C-alpha positions as CSV (number, residue, x, y, z in Angstrom):
1,M,0.0,0.0,0.0
2,R,1.4,3.3,-1.1
3,R,1.7,5.9,1.7
4,P,-0.1,9.3,1.2
5,S,2.0,11.7,-0.6
6,T,0.6,15.0,0.8
7,L,0.9,16.3,4.3
8,R,-2.8,16.9,4.4
9,W,-3.6,13.2,3.9
10,R,-0.9,12.1,6.2
11,L,-2.3,14.3,9.0
12,T,-5.8,13.0,8.3
13,L,-4.5,9.4,8.4
14,W,-2.7,10.0,11.7
15,Y,-5.8,11.6,13.1
16,L,-7.8,8.5,12.1
17,V,-5.3,6.2,13.7
18,L,-5.0,8.2,16.9
19,L,-8.8,8.4,17.2
20,G,-9.9,5.2,15.6
21,V,-7.7,2.8,17.5
22,P,-8.7,4.1,21.0
23,L,-12.4,4.2,19.8
24,V,-12.3,0.6,18.7
25,G,-10.5,-0.4,21.9
26,F,-13.1,1.5,23.9
27,A,-15.9,-0.3,22.1
28,V,-14.4,-3.7,22.6
29,G,-13.7,-3.0,26.2
30,G,-17.1,-1.6,26.7
31,Y,-18.7,-4.6,25.1
32,L,-16.7,-7.0,27.3
33,L,-17.6,-5.0,30.4
34,I,-21.3,-5.1,29.6
35,E,-21.1,-8.9,28.8
36,R,-19.4,-9.6,32.1
37,T,-21.7,-7.3,34.0
38,L,-24.8,-9.1,32.6
39,A,-23.2,-12.5,33.3
40,A,-22.4,-11.5,36.9
41,R,-26.0,-10.3,37.5
42,T,-27.4,-13.5,36.0
43,D,-25.1,-15.7,38.2
44,R,-26.0,-13.6,41.3
45,F,-29.8,-14.0,40.5
46,I,-29.4,-17.8,40.1
47,A,-27.3,-18.1,43.3
48,D,-29.8,-15.9,45.2
49,A,-32.7,-18.1,44.0
50,L,-31.0,-21.4,44.9
51,L,-30.4,-20.4,48.5
52,P,-34.1,-19.9,49.5
53,F,-35.0,-23.0,47.5
54,S,-32.6,-25.1,49.6
55,R,-34.0,-23.5,52.8
56,E,-37.5,-24.3,51.6
57,I,-36.6,-28.0,51.2
58,V,-35.2,-28.1,54.7
59,A,-38.4,-26.5,56.0
60,E,-40.6,-28.9,54.0
61,R,-38.7,-31.9,55.3
62,R,-40.1,-31.2,58.8
63,V,-43.7,-31.9,57.7
64,A,-43.0,-34.4,54.8
65,A,-42.8,-38.2,55.2
66,G,-39.3,-38.3,53.8
67,V,-36.5,-36.4,52.0
68,L,-37.7,-37.2,48.4
69,P,-41.3,-36.2,49.1
70,A,-40.0,-32.9,50.6
71,I,-37.9,-32.2,47.6
72,Q,-40.7,-33.0,45.1
73,S,-43.2,-30.9,47.1
74,T,-40.8,-27.9,47.2
75,A,-40.2,-28.2,43.4
76,N,-43.9,-28.3,42.7
77,E,-44.7,-25.2,44.8
78,V,-41.7,-22.8,44.3
79,R,-41.6,-20.6,41.2
80,F,-38.8,-18.2,40.0
81,G,-40.1,-16.9,36.7
82,D,-37.6,-17.9,33.9
83,L,-35.4,-19.8,36.3
84,H,-35.7,-23.6,36.2
85,I,-34.4,-25.5,39.3
86,A,-33.5,-29.2,39.2
87,V,-32.5,-31.5,42.0
88,L,-30.0,-34.2,41.2
89,D,-29.0,-37.2,43.3
90,S,-25.5,-38.3,43.9
91,T,-25.3,-40.1,40.6
92,G,-26.4,-37.0,38.6
93,V,-29.9,-38.3,37.9
94,E,-32.7,-35.7,38.2
95,I,-35.2,-36.6,40.9
96,A,-37.3,-33.4,40.9
97,S,-37.5,-30.1,39.1
98,T,-39.6,-27.0,38.9
99,P,-42.1,-27.1,36.0
100,G,-42.1,-24.8,33.0
101,L,-38.4,-24.3,31.8
102,N,-39.1,-21.1,29.9
103,D,-36.7,-20.2,27.1
104,G,-38.8,-17.2,26.2
105,E,-40.7,-18.9,23.5
106,G,-42.5,-21.7,25.4
107,A,-42.3,-24.2,28.2
108,R,-40.4,-27.4,28.1
109,E,-41.5,-29.8,30.9
110,D,-40.9,-33.4,30.1
111,A,-38.1,-35.1,32.0
112,T,-36.5,-36.5,28.8
113,T,-36.0,-33.0,27.5
114,R,-34.7,-31.7,30.8
115,A,-32.2,-34.5,31.2
116,W,-29.6,-32.3,29.4
117,I,-29.1,-30.3,32.6
118,G,-27.7,-33.3,34.5
119,A,-25.7,-34.4,31.4
120,A,-24.1,-31.0,31.1
121,L,-23.2,-30.9,34.8
122,G,-21.9,-34.5,34.7
123,A,-19.6,-33.7,31.7
124,R,-17.9,-30.9,33.7
125,H,-17.2,-33.3,36.7
126,S,-18.0,-30.3,38.9
127,R,-17.0,-30.2,42.6
128,G,-18.7,-27.7,44.9
129,N,-20.1,-24.6,43.3
130,D,-20.0,-24.6,39.6
131,S,-21.3,-22.5,36.7
132,I,-21.4,-23.3,33.0
133,T,-23.1,-22.0,29.9
134,V,-24.6,-24.5,27.5
135,T,-26.6,-24.3,24.3
136,E,-29.7,-26.4,23.9
137,D,-31.8,-26.2,20.7
138,G,-30.2,-22.9,19.7
139,V,-30.8,-21.2,23.1
140,R,-28.0,-20.5,25.5
141,Y,-28.5,-21.3,29.2
142,R,-26.6,-20.3,32.2
143,I,-26.4,-23.2,34.8
144,I,-25.2,-22.9,38.4
145,A,-24.9,-26.0,40.6
146,T,-24.5,-26.0,44.3
147,P,-24.2,-29.1,46.6
148,M,-26.7,-29.9,49.4
149,T,-26.8,-32.5,52.1
150,I,-30.0,-33.6,53.9
151,E,-29.9,-36.4,56.5
152,G,-26.6,-37.7,55.2
153,Q,-27.8,-37.8,51.6
154,R,-25.9,-35.7,49.0
155,F,-27.9,-33.8,46.4
156,T,-27.1,-31.2,43.8
157,L,-29.3,-28.1,43.2
158,A,-28.9,-26.8,39.6
159,G,-30.5,-23.6,38.4
160,A,-30.8,-23.0,34.6
161,Y,-31.6,-19.6,33.2
162,A,-32.3,-18.9,29.6
163,L,-29.9,-16.1,28.3
164,T,-32.3,-15.0,25.5
165,D,-32.8,-11.5,27.0
166,V,-29.0,-11.2,27.7
167,D,-28.2,-12.2,24.1
168,N,-30.7,-9.7,22.8
169,V,-29.1,-6.9,24.8
170,L,-25.6,-7.9,23.6
171,A,-26.8,-8.1,20.0
172,L,-28.3,-4.6,20.3
173,V,-25.0,-3.3,21.7
174,R,-23.0,-4.9,18.9
175,H,-25.5,-3.5,16.4
176,V,-25.1,0.0,17.8
177,F,-21.3,-0.2,17.9
178,A,-21.2,-1.6,14.3
179,I,-23.1,1.5,13.1
180,A,-21.8,4.2,15.5
181,I,-18.1,3.4,15.2
182,P,-17.8,3.6,11.4
183,L,-19.9,6.8,11.4
184,L,-17.6,8.3,14.1
185,I,-14.5,7.3,12.2
186,L,-15.9,8.7,9.0
187,A,-16.8,12.0,10.8
188,A,-13.3,12.0,12.3
189,A,-11.8,11.6,8.8
190,I,-13.9,14.4,7.4
191,G,-13.1,16.6,10.4
192,G,-9.4,15.7,10.3
193,Y,-9.2,16.5,6.6
194,V,-11.0,19.9,7.1
195,V,-8.9,20.8,10.1
196,A,-5.7,19.8,8.3
197,S,-6.8,21.8,5.2
198,R,-7.5,24.9,7.2
199,S,-4.3,24.5,9.2
200,L,-2.2,24.1,6.1
201,A,-3.9,26.7,4.0
202,P,-1.5,29.5,5.1
203,V,1.4,27.2,4.2
204,S,0.0,26.6,0.8
205,R,-0.5,30.3,0.2
206,M,3.1,30.9,1.4
207,A,4.3,28.2,-1.0
208,E,2.5,29.8,-3.9
209,R,3.9,33.2,-3.0
210,A,7.4,31.8,-2.6
211,A,7.1,30.1,-6.0
212,A,6.3,33.4,-7.6
213,I,9.4,35.1,-6.2
214,S,12.3,35.2,-8.7
215,S,15.6,37.0,-8.9
216,A,13.7,39.9,-10.4
217,T,11.2,40.1,-7.6
218,L,13.4,39.4,-4.5
219,G,11.9,42.5,-2.8
220,E,8.6,40.6,-2.3
221,R,7.9,39.0,1.1
222,L,5.6,36.3,2.4
223,P,2.6,37.4,4.5
224,V,3.2,37.2,8.2
225,R,-0.1,36.1,9.7
226,G,-1.7,32.9,11.0
227,S,-0.7,30.6,13.9
228,E,2.4,31.0,15.9
229,E,4.2,28.3,13.9
230,V,3.1,29.7,10.5
231,V,4.2,33.2,11.6
232,R,7.6,31.8,12.7
233,L,8.0,30.0,9.3
234,A,7.1,33.1,7.4
235,E,9.6,35.2,9.4
236,V,12.4,32.6,8.8
237,V,11.6,32.5,5.0
238,N,11.5,36.3,4.9
239,G,14.8,36.4,6.7
240,L,16.2,34.1,4.1
241,L,14.8,36.3,1.3
242,D,16.4,39.3,3.0
243,R,19.8,37.6,3.0
244,L,19.3,36.4,-0.6
245,E,18.3,39.9,-1.7
246,K,21.4,41.4,0.0
247,S,23.6,38.7,-1.5
248,F,22.2,39.3,-5.0
249,D,22.6,43.1,-4.6
250,Q,26.2,42.6,-3.5
251,Q,26.8,40.2,-6.4
252,K,25.4,42.7,-8.9
253,R,27.4,45.5,-7.4
254,F,30.5,43.3,-7.3
255,M,30.1,42.4,-11.0
256,A,29.5,46.1,-11.9
257,D,32.5,47.2,-9.9
258,A,34.7,44.4,-11.3
259,S,33.6,45.3,-14.9
260,H,34.5,48.9,-14.2
261,E,37.9,48.1,-12.8
262,L,38.7,45.6,-15.5
263,R,37.5,48.0,-18.2
264,T,40.1,50.7,-17.3
265,P,43.3,48.7,-17.9
266,T,41.9,47.0,-21.0
267,A,40.9,50.4,-22.4
268,I,44.4,51.7,-21.7
269,I,46.0,48.7,-23.5
270,R,43.6,49.0,-26.4
271,T,44.0,52.7,-26.8
272,E,47.7,52.7,-26.5
273,A,47.9,49.9,-29.1
274,D,45.6,51.8,-31.5
275,V,47.7,54.9,-31.1
276,T,51.0,53.0,-31.7
277,L,49.7,51.2,-34.7
278,A,48.2,54.4,-36.2
279,Q,51.6,56.1,-36.5
280,G,53.7,54.8,-39.3
281,Q,57.2,55.6,-38.1
282,R,58.2,56.1,-34.4
283,D,61.5,55.9,-32.8
284,E,62.5,53.1,-30.4
285,S,62.0,55.2,-27.3
286,E,58.4,55.9,-28.2
287,Y,57.7,52.3,-28.8
288,R,59.3,51.3,-25.5
289,A,57.3,54.0,-23.7
290,S,54.1,52.7,-25.3
291,I,54.9,49.1,-24.5
292,Q,55.7,50.1,-20.9
293,V,52.2,51.7,-20.6
294,M,50.6,48.6,-21.9
295,R,52.7,46.4,-19.6
296,D,51.8,48.4,-16.5
297,A,48.1,48.2,-17.5
298,A,48.5,44.4,-18.0
299,L,50.1,44.1,-14.6
300,R,47.2,45.9,-13.0
301,L,44.7,43.8,-14.9
302,A,46.5,40.6,-13.8
303,R,46.6,41.8,-10.2
304,I,42.9,42.5,-10.2
305,V,42.1,39.1,-11.7
306,D,44.3,37.4,-9.1
307,D,42.5,39.2,-6.3
308,L,39.1,38.3,-7.7
309,F,40.2,34.7,-8.1
310,L,41.5,34.7,-4.5
311,L,38.2,36.1,-3.2
312,A,36.1,33.7,-5.3
313,R,38.0,30.7,-3.9
314,S,37.7,32.0,-0.4
315,D,34.0,32.5,-0.8
316,A,33.8,28.9,-2.0
317,S,35.9,27.7,0.9
318,A,38.5,26.5,-1.6
319,M,41.3,28.8,-0.8
320,P,44.5,26.7,-0.3
321,M,45.6,27.0,3.4
322,Q,48.6,25.4,5.0
323,R,48.5,25.1,8.7
324,L,52.2,25.1,9.5
325,P,54.3,26.5,12.3
326,V,55.2,30.1,11.6
327,H,56.4,33.2,13.5
328,L,54.3,36.3,13.1
329,D,57.2,38.5,14.1
330,E,59.2,37.2,11.1
331,V,56.3,37.6,8.8
332,I,55.9,41.2,9.8
333,Q,59.6,41.9,9.4
334,D,59.6,40.3,5.9
335,A,56.6,42.4,4.9
336,I,58.3,45.6,6.0
337,R,61.4,44.8,4.1
338,A,59.3,44.0,1.0
339,I,57.4,47.3,1.3
340,H,60.5,49.4,2.0
341,P,61.2,50.4,-1.7
342,L,57.6,51.6,-2.2
343,A,57.7,53.5,1.1
344,A,61.1,55.0,0.4
345,A,60.0,56.2,-3.0
346,R,57.4,58.4,-1.3
347,G,59.7,59.4,1.7
348,I,57.6,57.3,4.1
349,R,59.2,55.6,7.1
350,V,57.8,52.3,8.4
351,E,58.8,51.8,12.1
352,L,58.3,48.9,14.5
353,A,56.9,49.9,17.8
354,E,55.9,47.2,20.3
355,F,57.2,43.8,19.1
356,V,57.2,40.3,20.7
357,E,58.0,36.8,19.5
358,A,54.9,35.3,18.2
359,P,54.9,31.6,17.3
360,F,51.7,30.8,15.4
361,R,50.3,28.1,13.2
362,G,48.9,29.1,9.8
363,D,49.7,29.9,6.2
364,A,52.8,32.1,6.0
365,D,52.1,33.3,2.4
366,Q,48.6,34.3,3.3
367,L,49.6,36.0,6.5
368,D,52.3,37.9,4.6
369,R,49.7,39.1,2.2
370,L,47.5,40.2,5.1
371,V,50.2,42.4,6.5
372,L,51.3,43.7,3.1
373,N,47.7,44.8,2.3
374,L,47.5,46.7,5.5
375,L,50.8,48.4,4.8
376,H,49.9,49.2,1.2
377,N,46.7,50.8,2.4
378,A,48.6,52.9,5.0
379,I,51.2,54.0,2.4
380,K,48.6,54.9,-0.2
381,H,46.8,57.2,2.2
382,S,49.8,58.7,4.0
383,P,51.4,62.0,3.0
384,R,55.0,62.3,2.0
385,D,57.6,62.2,4.8
386,A,55.1,60.5,7.1
387,T,55.7,57.7,9.5
388,I,53.8,54.4,9.7
389,E,53.9,52.5,13.0
390,V,53.6,48.7,13.2
391,S,53.2,46.8,16.4
392,L,52.8,43.2,17.4
393,S,51.5,42.4,20.9
394,R,50.3,39.3,22.8
395,L,47.2,39.6,25.0
396,D,45.3,37.3,27.4
397,G,41.6,36.6,27.9
398,P,41.3,35.1,25.4
399,P,44.9,34.6,24.3
400,R,45.5,36.4,21.0
401,Y,47.9,38.4,18.9
402,E,47.2,41.9,17.8
403,I,48.9,43.5,14.8
404,R,48.3,47.2,14.6
405,V,49.1,49.5,11.6
406,I,48.9,53.2,12.3
407,D,49.2,55.9,9.6
408,S,49.1,59.7,9.8
409,G,46.9,60.3,6.7
410,S,43.9,62.5,6.3
411,G,41.6,59.8,7.9
412,I,38.5,58.1,6.6
413,P,35.2,60.0,6.6
414,A,32.7,58.8,9.2
415,D,30.1,57.9,6.5
416,A,32.6,55.6,4.7
417,Q,34.1,53.8,7.8
418,T,31.4,51.1,7.7
419,R,32.1,50.4,4.0
420,I,35.8,50.2,3.8
421,F,35.8,46.4,3.9
422,E,33.4,46.2,0.9
423,R,34.9,44.9,-2.3
424,F,35.9,47.6,-4.8
425,F,35.0,50.4,-2.3
426,R,37.4,53.3,-2.2
427,V,37.2,56.3,0.0
428,D,37.8,58.6,-2.9
429,P,36.2,57.0,-6.0
430,A,37.1,60.1,-8.1
431,R,40.7,59.3,-7.8
432,A,42.2,58.4,-11.2
433,V,44.1,55.1,-11.2
434,V,46.0,56.2,-14.3
435,N,47.7,58.9,-12.3
436,E,49.2,56.2,-10.0
437,D,52.0,53.8,-10.7
438,P,50.0,50.8,-12.1
439,S,52.8,48.5,-11.3
440,S,52.8,49.6,-7.7
441,P,51.0,47.4,-5.2
442,A,49.6,50.6,-3.8
443,A,47.6,51.2,-7.0
444,G,44.7,49.1,-5.7
445,A,41.2,48.5,-6.9
446,G,39.5,48.4,-3.4
447,L,40.3,44.8,-2.8
448,G,43.2,45.0,-0.4
449,L,41.2,45.3,2.9
450,P,38.5,42.7,1.9
451,I,41.3,40.2,1.2
452,A,43.1,41.0,4.4
453,Q,39.8,40.6,6.3
454,R,39.1,37.2,4.6
455,I,42.6,35.9,5.3
456,A,42.2,36.8,9.0
457,E,38.8,35.1,9.1
458,L,40.3,31.9,7.6
459,H,42.8,31.9,10.5
460,G,40.0,32.4,13.1
461,G,40.7,36.1,13.5
462,T,39.4,39.5,12.4
463,V,40.6,42.8,10.8
464,A,38.9,45.9,12.0
465,L,39.2,49.7,11.9
466,V,40.0,50.8,15.4
467,Q,39.7,54.5,14.8
468,S,40.2,57.1,12.1
469,R,40.6,60.8,12.3
470,P,42.8,63.4,10.5
471,G,46.4,62.5,11.3
472,H,45.6,59.1,12.9
473,T,44.1,56.0,11.3
474,E,44.6,52.7,13.0
475,F,43.8,49.2,11.7
476,M,44.1,46.1,13.9
477,A,44.3,42.4,12.9
478,T,43.5,39.9,15.7
479,L,44.7,36.3,15.4
480,P,43.7,33.8,18.2
481,L,46.6,32.2,20.0
482,A,44.7,28.9,20.0
483,E,45.9,28.5,16.4
484,T,49.5,27.9,17.6
């Protein structure tokens, strides 16, 4: 049997199971309870009738000529409605009985017909009190036997009661259950389906609305109404849509900025090549100057592509990382030596302030790039003859290293400080890259700080702007000591 494919039908099925099984169990238990109650009442009625009958025999014996005449006289005089009482001797042979064994449809009085009572009791080999149910001519009888001793002689009193009325009551109960239980289960199925449909209707509407949302309509949101669970689901989905919209916007802005940055060096190469080819005769120095311009533009183009590739691999968690022992103090010293020619060309000094030995475990090349990007950013925004301070300290609680780079540039405007780690963002977008040295690492495209931040995150740390004001801008990279 194939399971229901929709949640609505599954909820309805579970509702039926959870309601139907207890209902059927209740019906079975109720029927058995009624059956046992009626049987107990019948047994109590028979037992209560046999007790006065035996007392009547004892009383009759006082005036009768013998035991048998007393028994026969009592049997002829005592009546208990539908109850038939028989007296059996020690061998199980009936010696007297009340007339008119009534099964509800007529009387059965001859001894031959009544002999089945003694046969039924004899087949059970009863001892003491006994109760049995037998069927005779399609009618069930309840028989209870009790021993009796008169003047040393042992007899058995047997009361037989036709269960026709009891069977009719039980049949009526079965008939009522057979009709009521299916109707209740059907009503439960319909009610469960309606309740499930009403409960899932908001989810269906949310699904339809979500299916209609595309990349062009990411601004739409699901309605937040209904039960607490539906509202929570709508809020979660809307939060997901918010993140997707933000991601799509960032992706579009990233592509637009990347296209703009890549267009500049390609335009320089194409324009310089067109100008060179348009002139018939040029001397060697002119050709060399033109090729140098194209080479510088190609270097800038390659650097942007490399940065984009690095960011793309980091976003996809595919950036190659080597967790090897390294000393951060040596990494910083190597970065300062590497940046010295660029700083010296602009009359900028890079000085080490606080400095400690810093054993660490990470990727030396990536950490070197992190420090270089911070230094490039400081040099690019420092005036000539300025000083850049670099410090490396170790702190506790939690254990970590802090690398600080401080420059004395004009500072970052307050409205731009929250965006400096966005890709392709530059504080002064009107600044013409062509006026910079394209081969210089300082001629960036707004990717240095995002790359430094990503490298720090891959090492479990952060890069943050501590403060920025005219004459003082401080960046800090934090790397957890747990990585050692």
